[in-house]
LOPAMAR-405047 format. One record per atom (N, C-alpha, C): x, y, z; residue in one letter; atom name. Coordinates in nm, 2 decimals, padded with zeros to 4 digits, always signed. Example, Ala and Ser with C-alpha at 12.3 -4.5 7.8 and 13.67 -1.06 7.14 Angstrom:
// LOPAMAR-405047
<rec <+01.32,-00.57,+00.78>,"A","N"> <rec <+01.23,-00.45,+00.78>,"A","CA"> <rec <+01.32,-00.33,+00.78>,"A","C"> <rec <+01.28,-00.22,+00.71>,"S","N"> <rec <+01.37,-00.11,+00.71>,"S","CA"> <rec <+01.29,+00.00,+00.79>,"S","C"> 
This chain:
// LOPAMAR-405047
<rec <-01.67,-24.61,+04.18>,"M","N"> <rec <-01.70,-24.67,+04.27>,"M","CA"> <rec <-01.81,-24.71,+04.35>,"M","C"> <rec <-01.86,-24.80,+04.40>,"R","N"> <rec <-02.00,-24.75,+04.48>,"R","CA"> <rec <-01.96,-24.79,+04.63>,"R","C"> <rec <-02.02,-24.61,+04.67>,"L","N"> <rec <-02.03,-24.55,+04.79>,"L","CA"> <rec <-02.07,-24.56,+04.90>,"L","C"> <rec <-02.10,-24.57,+05.02>,"L","N"> <rec <-02.16,-24.59,+05.16>,"L","CA"> <rec <-02.17,-24.48,+05.22>,"L","C"> <rec <-02.17,-24.40,+05.27>,"A","N"> <rec <-02.16,-24.32,+05.31>,"A","CA"> <rec <-02.19,-24.29,+05.46>,"A","C"> <rec <-02.14,-24.30,+05.60>,"D","N"> <rec <-02.22,-24.27,+05.72>,"D","CA"> <rec <-02.30,-24.16,+05.77>,"D","C"> <rec <-02.40,-24.14,+05.85>,"L","N"> <rec <-02.44,-24.03,+05.87>,"L","CA"> <rec <-02.37,-23.92,+05.92>,"L","C"> <rec <-02.20,-23.95,+05.96>,"H","N"> <rec <-02.13,-23.82,+05.96>,"H","CA"> <rec <-02.06,-23.73,+05.85>,"H","C"> <rec <-02.14,-23.83,+05.70>,"I","N"> <rec <-02.09,-23.74,+05.58>,"I","CA"> <rec <-02.17,-23.66,+05.58>,"I","C"> <rec <-02.18,-23.58,+05.48>,"S","N"> <rec <-02.24,-23.49,+05.52>,"S","CA"> <rec <-02.31,-23.50,+05.36>,"S","C"> <rec <-02.45,-23.49,+05.37>,"P","N"> <rec <-02.50,-23.52,+05.22>,"P","CA"> <rec <-02.48,-23.50,+05.08>,"P","C"> <rec <-02.42,-23.35,+05.13>,"R","N"> <rec <-02.36,-23.28,+04.99>,"R","CA"> <rec <-02.20,-23.30,+05.00>,"R","C"> <rec <-02.16,-23.38,+05.05>,"T","N"> <rec <-02.08,-23.49,+05.07>,"T","CA"> <rec <-02.08,-23.58,+04.91>,"T","C"> <rec <-02.21,-23.67,+04.97>,"V","N"> <rec <-02.27,-23.78,+04.88>,"V","CA"> <rec <-02.31,-23.70,+04.74>,"V","C"> <rec <-02.37,-23.59,+04.74>,"D","N"> <rec <-02.37,-23.50,+04.61>,"D","CA"> <rec <-02.24,-23.49,+04.55>,"D","C"> <rec <-02.15,-23.44,+04.63>,"F","N"> <rec <-01.98,-23.39,+04.52>,"F","CA"> <rec <-01.95,-23.54,+04.49>,"F","C"> <rec <-01.94,-23.66,+04.57>,"L","N"> <rec <-01.91,-23.77,+04.48>,"L","CA"> <rec <-01.93,-23.78,+04.41>,"L","C"> <rec <-02.14,-23.79,+04.34>,"R","N"> <rec <-02.19,-23.87,+04.27>,"R","CA"> <rec <-02.13,-23.78,+04.15>,"R","C"> <rec <-02.13,-23.65,+04.24>,"S","N"> <rec <-02.12,-23.53,+04.09>,"S","CA"> <rec <-01.93,-23.62,+03.98>,"S","C"> <rec <-01.86,-23.59,+04.07>,"I","N"> <rec <-01.75,-23.64,+04.02>,"I","CA"> <rec <-01.76,-23.84,+03.96>,"I","C"> <rec <-01.89,-23.89,+03.93>,"G","N"> <rec <-01.86,-23.98,+03.90>,"G","CA"> <rec <-01.88,-24.09,+04.00>,"G","C"> <rec <-01.91,-24.09,+04.12>,"H","N"> <rec <-01.92,-24.23,+04.21>,"H","CA"> <rec <-02.04,-24.30,+04.20>,"H","C"> <rec <-02.11,-24.38,+04.27>,"D","N"> <rec <-02.22,-24.43,+04.30>,"D","CA"> <rec <-02.26,-24.41,+04.41>,"D","C"> <rec <-02.27,-24.31,+04.48>,"A","N"> <rec <-02.24,-24.26,+04.67>,"A","CA"> <rec <-02.42,-24.27,+04.70>,"A","C"> <rec <-02.44,-24.39,+04.77>,"V","N"> <rec <-02.54,-24.32,+04.86>,"V","CA"> <rec <-02.51,-24.26,+05.04>,"V","C"> <rec <-02.62,-24.22,+05.09>,"R","N"> <rec <-02.62,-24.27,+05.28>,"R","CA"> <rec <-02.64,-24.34,+05.30>,"R","C"> <rec <-02.59,-24.38,+05.41>,"V","N"> <rec <-02.74,-24.48,+05.47>,"V","CA"> <rec <-02.85,-24.47,+05.50>,"V","C"> <rec <-02.88,-24.35,+05.54>,"D","N"> <rec <-03.03,-24.29,+05.55>,"D","CA"> <rec <-03.09,-24.30,+05.43>,"D","C"> <rec <-03.05,-24.31,+05.31>,"D","N"> <rec <-03.11,-24.37,+05.22>,"D","CA"> <rec <-03.13,-24.53,+05.15>,"D","C"> <rec <-03.08,-24.62,+05.26>,"L","N"> <rec <-03.08,-24.72,+05.29>,"L","CA"> <rec <-03.17,-24.79,+05.42>,"L","C"> <rec <-03.14,-24.75,+05.47>,"L","N"> <rec <-03.17,-24.80,+05.61>,"L","CA"> <rec <-03.19,-24.69,+05.74>,"L","C"> <rec <-03.29,-24.68,+05.84>,"P","N"> <rec <-03.32,-24.64,+05.91>,"P","CA"> <rec <-03.19,-24.58,+06.01>,"P","C"> <rec <-03.23,-24.49,+06.05>,"R","N"> <rec <-03.09,-24.39,+06.10>,"R","CA"> <rec <-03.09,-24.42,+06.21>,"R","C"> <rec <-03.12,-24.48,+06.25>,"T","N"> <rec <-03.15,-24.55,+06.42>,"T","CA"> <rec <-03.02,-24.71,+06.39>,"T","C"> <rec <-02.98,-24.74,+06.26>,"S","N"> <rec <-02.92,-24.88,+06.24>,"S","CA"> <rec <-02.81,-24.89,+06.32>,"S","C"> <rec <-02.79,-25.01,+06.34>,"S","N"> <rec <-02.63,-24.98,+06.45>,"S","CA"> <rec <-02.54,-25.03,+06.31>,"S","C"> <rec <-02.46,-25.04,+06.41>,"D","N"> <rec <-02.25,-25.00,+06.32>,"D","CA"> <rec <-02.32,-25.13,+06.22>,"D","C"> <rec <-02.32,-25.24,+06.30>,"S","N"> <rec <-02.29,-25.36,+06.26>,"S","CA"> <rec <-02.40,-25.41,+06.13>,"S","C"> <rec <-02.51,-25.35,+06.12>,"T","N"> <rec <-02.63,-25.34,+05.99>,"T","CA"> <rec <-02.58,-25.26,+05.94>,"T","C"> <rec <-02.52,-25.16,+05.90>,"I","N"> <rec <-02.43,-25.05,+05.81>,"I","CA"> <rec <-02.35,-25.16,+05.80>,"I","C"> <rec <-02.26,-25.21,+05.82>,"V","N"> <rec <-02.14,-25.34,+05.75>,"V","CA"> <rec <-02.23,-25.43,+05.65>,"V","C"> <rec <-02.32,-25.48,+05.75>,"A","N"> <rec <-02.36,-25.59,+05.68>,"A","CA"> <rec <-02.45,-25.54,+05.58>,"A","C"> <rec <-02.49,-25.42,+05.51>,"M","N"> <rec <-02.56,-25.34,+05.37>,"M","CA"> <rec <-02.45,-25.31,+05.29>,"M","C"> <rec <-02.32,-25.25,+05.36>,"A","N"> <rec <-02.19,-25.24,+05.28>,"A","CA"> <rec <-02.17,-25.33,+05.23>,"A","C"> <rec <-02.17,-25.53,+05.25>,"V","N"> <rec <-02.13,-25.60,+05.23>,"V","CA"> <rec <-02.22,-25.67,+05.09>,"V","C"> <rec <-02.36,-25.67,+05.13>,"R","N"> <rec <-02.51,-25.70,+05.07>,"R","CA"> <rec <-02.49,-25.57,+04.92>,"R","C"> <rec <-02.50,-25.45,+04.95>,"E","N"> <rec <-02.45,-25.40,+04.89>,"E","CA"> <rec <-02.38,-25.37,+04.76>,"E","C"> <rec <-02.22,-25.47,+04.76>,"D","N"> <rec <-02.09,-25.43,+04.73>,"D","CA"> <rec <-02.05,-25.27,+04.76>,"D","C"> <rec <-01.99,-25.19,+04.83>,"R","N"> <rec <-02.00,-25.07,+04.92>,"R","CA"> <rec <-01.86,-25.08,+04.97>,"R","C"> <rec <-01.83,-24.90,+04.92>,"I","N"> <rec <-01.72,-24.97,+05.00>,"I","CA"> <rec <-01.78,-24.80,+05.13>,"I","C"> <rec <-01.72,-24.85,+05.22>,"L","N"> <rec <-01.82,-24.72,+05.34>,"L","CA"> <rec <-01.72,-24.65,+05.35>,"L","C"> <rec <-01.77,-24.53,+05.35>,"V","N"> <rec <-01.70,-24.38,+05.41>,"V","CA"> <rec <-01.76,-24.30,+05.53>,"V","C"> <rec <-01.68,-24.29,+05.64>,"T","N"> <rec <-01.68,-24.25,+05.75>,"T","CA"> <rec <-01.62,-24.13,+05.84>,"T","C"> <rec <-01.66,-24.12,+05.93>,"Q","N"> <rec <-01.59,-23.98,+06.05>,"Q","CA"> <rec <-01.53,-24.07,+06.14>,"Q","C"> <rec <-01.62,-24.17,+06.18>,"A","N"> <rec <-01.63,-24.20,+06.26>,"A","CA"> <rec <-01.52,-24.36,+06.28>,"A","C"> <rec <-01.52,-24.36,+06.43>,"L","N"> <rec <-01.36,-24.40,+06.45>,"L","CA"> <rec <-01.45,-24.59,+06.51>,"L","C"> <rec <-01.55,-24.63,+06.53>,"D","N"> <rec <-01.60,-24.74,+06.58>,"D","CA"> <rec <-01.63,-24.84,+06.43>,"D","C"> <rec <-01.61,-24.81,+06.29>,"F","N"> <rec <-01.60,-24.89,+06.18>,"F","CA"> <rec <-01.47,-25.00,+06.13>,"F","C"> <rec <-01.37,-24.91,+06.21>,"S","N"> <rec <-01.20,-24.96,+06.14>,"S","CA"> <rec <-01.19,-25.14,+06.28>,"S","C"> <rec <-01.25,-25.09,+06.32>,"A","N"> <rec <-01.25,-25.22,+06.42>,"A","CA"> <rec <-01.36,-25.26,+06.45>,"A","C"> <rec <-01.49,-25.23,+06.38>,"L","N"> <rec <-01.56,-25.40,+06.40>,"L","CA"> <rec <-01.55,-25.44,+06.26>,"L","C"> <rec <-01.48,-25.39,+06.15>,"I","N"> <rec <-01.42,-25.49,+06.03>,"I","CA"> <rec <-01.31,-25.51,+06.02>,"I","C"> <rec <-01.21,-25.46,+06.13>,"A","N"> <rec <-01.10,-25.55,+06.11>,"A","CA"> <rec <-01.10,-25.65,+06.20>,"A","C"> <rec <-01.19,-25.69,+06.34>,"L","N"> <rec <-01.19,-25.82,+06.40>,"L","CA"> <rec <-01.35,-25.87,+06.34>,"L","C"> <rec <-01.42,-25.86,+06.22>,"A","N"> <rec <-01.46,-25.95,+06.13>,"A","CA"> <rec <-01.38,-26.10,+06.13>,"A","C"> <rec <-01.27,-25.98,+06.05>,"G","N"> <rec <-01.16,-26.12,+05.96>,"G","CA"> <rec <-01.20,-26.15,+05.81>,"G","C"> <rec <-01.28,-26.05,+05.77>,"E","N"> <rec <-01.31,-26.08,+05.65>,"E","CA"> <rec <-01.25,-25.96,+05.50>,"E","C"> <rec <-01.27,-26.01,+05.42>,"T","N"> <rec <-01.21,-25.93,+05.29>,"T","CA"> <rec <-01.34,-25.79,+05.24>,"T","C"> <rec <-01.41,-25.78,+05.35>,"R","N"> <rec <-01.51,-25.65,+05.28>,"R","CA"> <rec <-01.63,-25.64,+05.42>,"R","C"> <rec <-01.64,-25.49,+05.40>,"P","N"> <rec <-01.66,-25.41,+05.32>,"P","CA"> <rec <-01.50,-25.38,+05.38>,"P","C"> <rec <-01.45,-25.28,+05.27>,"S","N"> <rec <-01.37,-25.19,+05.30>,"S","CA"> <rec <-01.41,-25.09,+05.31>,"S","C"> <rec <-01.35,-25.01,+05.34>,"L","N"> <rec <-01.38,-24.87,+05.43>,"L","CA"> <rec <-01.25,-24.75,+05.40>,"L","C"> <rec <-01.30,-24.64,+05.40>,"V","N"> <rec <-01.24,-24.53,+05.40>,"V","CA"> <rec <-01.25,-24.43,+05.51>,"V","C"> <rec <-01.17,-24.40,+05.62>,"S","N"> <rec <-01.19,-24.38,+05.76>,"S","CA"> <rec <-01.11,-24.17,+05.71>,"S","C"> <rec <-01.19,-24.11,+05.71>,"L","N"> <rec <-01.16,-23.98,+05.69>,"L","CA"> <rec <-01.10,-23.91,+05.91>,"L","C"> <rec <-00.96,-23.88,+05.90>,"R","N"> <rec <-00.94,-23.82,+06.03>,"R","CA"> <rec <-00.91,-23.69,+05.96>,"R","C"> <rec <-00.97,-23.63,+05.93>,"L","N"> <rec <-00.97,-23.46,+05.91>,"L","CA"> <rec <-00.87,-23.34,+05.99>,"L","C"> <rec <-00.81,-23.29,+06.01>,"S","N"> <rec <-00.84,-23.15,+06.09>,"S","CA"> <rec <-00.91,-23.08,+06.06>,"S","C"> <rec <-00.97,-23.05,+06.00>,"S","N"> <rec <-01.07,-22.96,+05.96>,"S","CA"> <rec <-01.22,-23.05,+05.89>,"S","C"> <rec <-01.32,-23.01,+05.99>,"S","N"> <rec <-01.48,-23.06,+05.98>,"S","CA"> <rec <-01.54,-22.99,+05.83>,"S","C"> <rec <-01.48,-22.86,+05.81>,"R","N"> <rec <-01.53,-22.79,+05.65>,"R","CA"> <rec <-01.49,-22.92,+05.55>,"R","C"> <rec <-01.66,-22.89,+05.51>,"I","N"> <rec <-01.74,-22.97,+05.40>,"I","CA"> <rec <-01.65,-22.97,+05.25>,"I","C"> <rec <-01.61,-22.89,+05.22>,"E","N"> <rec <-01.51,-22.83,+05.07>,"E","CA"> <rec <-01.36,-22.85,+05.12>,"E","C"> <rec <-01.33,-22.93,+05.23>,"H","N"> <rec <-01.19,-22.97,+05.24>,"H","CA"> <rec <-01.27,-23.15,+05.22>,"H","C"> <rec <-01.34,-23.21,+05.32>,"G","N"> <rec <-01.33,-23.32,+05.31>,"G","CA"> <rec <-01.36,-23.35,+05.13>,"G","C"> <rec <-01.42,-23.30,+05.08>,"N","N"> <rec <-01.46,-23.32,+04.96>,"N","CA"> <rec <-01.28,-23.27,+04.89>,"N","C"> <rec <-01.27,-23.20,+04.87>,"D","N"> <rec <-01.16,-23.16,+04.79>,"D","CA"> <rec <-01.03,-23.31,+04.85>,"D","C"> <rec <-01.04,-23.35,+04.93>,"V","N"> <rec <-00.94,-23.46,+05.01>,"V","CA"> <rec <-00.99,-23.56,+04.95>,"V","C"> <rec <-01.09,-23.63,+04.91>,"L","N"> <rec <-01.20,-23.67,+04.89>,"L","CA"> <rec <-01.13,-23.73,+04.72>,"L","C"> <rec <-01.18,-23.66,+04.64>,"Q","N"> <rec <-01.17,-23.63,+04.53>,"Q","CA"> <rec <-00.96,-23.66,+04.50>,"Q","C"> <rec <-00.92,-23.64,+04.57>,"R","N"> <rec <-00.78,-23.65,+04.51>,"R","CA"> <rec <-00.71,-23.81,+04.60>,"R","C"> <rec <-00.80,-23.82,+04.72>,"V","N"> <rec <-00.72,-23.98,+04.78>,"V","CA"> <rec <-00.78,-24.08,+04.68>,"V","C"> <rec <-00.88,-24.07,+04.68>,"L","N"> <rec <-00.96,-24.21,+04.60>,"L","CA"> <rec <-00.95,-24.28,+04.47>,"L","C"> <rec <-00.90,-24.19,+04.35>,"P","N"> <rec <-00.83,-24.21,+04.32>,"P","CA"> <rec <-00.71,-24.30,+04.30>,"P","C"> <rec <-00.60,-24.23,+04.41>,"E","N"> <rec <-00.48,-24.35,+04.46>,"E","CA"> <rec <-00.53,-24.47,+04.52>,"E","C"> <rec <-00.63,-24.47,+04.60>,"V","N"> <rec <-00.65,-24.56,+04.72>,"V","CA"> <rec <-00.76,-24.70,+04.62>,"V","C"> <rec <-00.78,-24.64,+04.48>,"E","N"> <rec <-00.90,-24.76,+04.41>,"E","CA"> <rec <-00.91,-24.88,+04.41>,"E","C"> <rec <-00.79,-24.87,+04.38>,"R","N"> <rec <-00.75,-25.07,+04.37>,"R","CA"> <rec <-00.66,-25.14,+04.49>,"R","C"> <rec <-00.69,-25.02,+04.60>,"D","N"> <rec <-00.62,-25.12,+04.71>,"D","CA"> <rec <-00.79,-25.14,+04.81>,"D","C"> <rec <-00.87,-25.06,+04.80>,"L","N"> <rec <-01.01,-25.06,+04.79>,"L","CA"> <rec <-01.11,-25.22,+04.72>,"L","C"> <rec <-01.04,-25.20,+04.59>,"E","N"> <rec <-01.18,-25.28,+04.57>,"E","CA"> <rec <-01.09,-25.41,+04.55>,"E","C"> <rec <-00.92,-25.44,+04.65>,"R","N"> <rec <-00.94,-25.56,+04.67>,"R","CA"> <rec <-00.94,-25.57,+04.84>,"R","C"> <rec <-01.01,-25.50,+04.86>,"G","N"> <rec <-01.06,-25.51,+05.05>,"G","CA"> <rec <-00.94,-25.48,+05.14>,"G","C"> <rec <-01.00,-25.34,+05.24>,"A","N"> <rec <-00.86,-25.25,+05.25>,"A","CA"> <rec <-00.94,-25.13,+05.37>,"A","C"> <rec <-00.87,-25.10,+05.43>,"I","N"> <rec <-00.92,-25.00,+05.58>,"I","CA"> <rec <-00.85,-24.92,+05.48>,"I","C"> <rec <-00.86,-24.81,+05.50>,"V","N"> <rec <-00.73,-24.73,+05.42>,"V","CA"> <rec <-00.82,-24.59,+05.52>,"V","C"> <rec <-00.67,-24.52,+05.57>,"T","N"> <rec <-00.73,-24.42,+05.68>,"T","CA"> <rec <-00.63,-24.31,+05.63>,"T","C"> <rec <-00.73,-24.17,+05.56>,"V","N"> <rec <-00.69,-24.06,+05.52>,"V","CA"> <rec <-00.70,-23.95,+05.69>,"V","C"> <rec <-00.53,-23.94,+05.69>,"E","N"> <rec <-00.51,-23.80,+05.72>,"E","CA"> <rec <-00.45,-23.65,+05.65>,"E","C"> <rec <-00.50,-23.51,+05.70>,"D","N"> <rec <-00.40,-23.43,+05.62>,"D","CA"> <rec <-00.30,-23.45,+05.54>,"D","C"> <rec <-00.23,-23.53,+05.58>,"H","N"> <rec <-00.12,-23.49,+05.52>,"H","CA"> <rec <-00.05,-23.68,+05.46>,"H","C"> <rec <-00.19,-23.73,+05.51>,"R","N"> <rec <-00.08,-23.88,+05.51>,"R","CA"> <rec <-00.19,-24.03,+05.49>,"R","C"> <rec <-00.21,-24.08,+05.40>,"V","N"> <rec <-00.23,-24.19,+05.43>,"V","CA"> <rec <-00.25,-24.30,+05.43>,"V","C"> <rec <-00.26,-24.44,+05.50>,"R","N"> <rec <-00.26,-24.55,+05.51>,"R","CA"> <rec <-00.33,-24.68,+05.50>,"R","C"> <rec <-00.25,-24.71,+05.46>,"R","N"> <rec <-00.36,-24.83,+05.38>,"R","CA"> <rec <-00.35,-24.98,+05.44>,"R","C"> <rec <-00.42,-25.06,+05.49>,"R","N"> <rec <-00.43,-25.19,+05.56>,"R","CA"> <rec <-00.53,-25.30,+05.46>,"R","C"> <rec <-00.48,-25.36,+05.41>,"S","N"> <rec <-00.57,-25.46,+05.37>,"S","CA"> <rec <-00.62,-25.60,+05.45>,"S","C"> <rec <-00.70,-25.66,+05.38>,"L","N"> <rec <-00.76,-25.69,+05.47>,"L","CA"> <rec <-00.76,-25.89,+05.39>,"L","C"> <rec <-00.81,-25.96,+05.49>,"P","N"> <rec <-00.82,-25.91,+05.63>,"P","CA"> <rec <-00.73,-25.95,+05.74>,"P","C"> <rec <-00.72,-25.81,+05.82>,"I","N"> <rec <-00.60,-25.80,+05.90>,"I","CA"> <rec <-00.62,-25.89,+06.03>,"I","C"> <rec <-00.45,-25.94,+06.07>,"G","N"> <rec <-00.47,-26.03,+06.14>,"G","CA"> <rec <-00.40,-26.14,+06.06>,"G","C"> 
């Protein structure tokens, strides 16, 4: 999968995602660190990438846009340990790949994964 990790995602996680076969980049690889959320979303659309984040505001921004892109993986994990997040992503991404390809917001919690198809509403 082509992934765009926002600044809340560790560079170590981006490296891990690459190591398991994903085309992963971090926002600051492509844009200034001060870029707005809407600029980041636009970059994900232009680059045909799935946005991976721990920030709450991207879900609303994407849902309100009424579009089918970009897809979003929103991590809502109780532990901020990088290894925990990496383990969860390795397990969940194959399960939700088809949803993300079609356009979806996927919220990943410790014991549950919620999928909402885009556009919402």
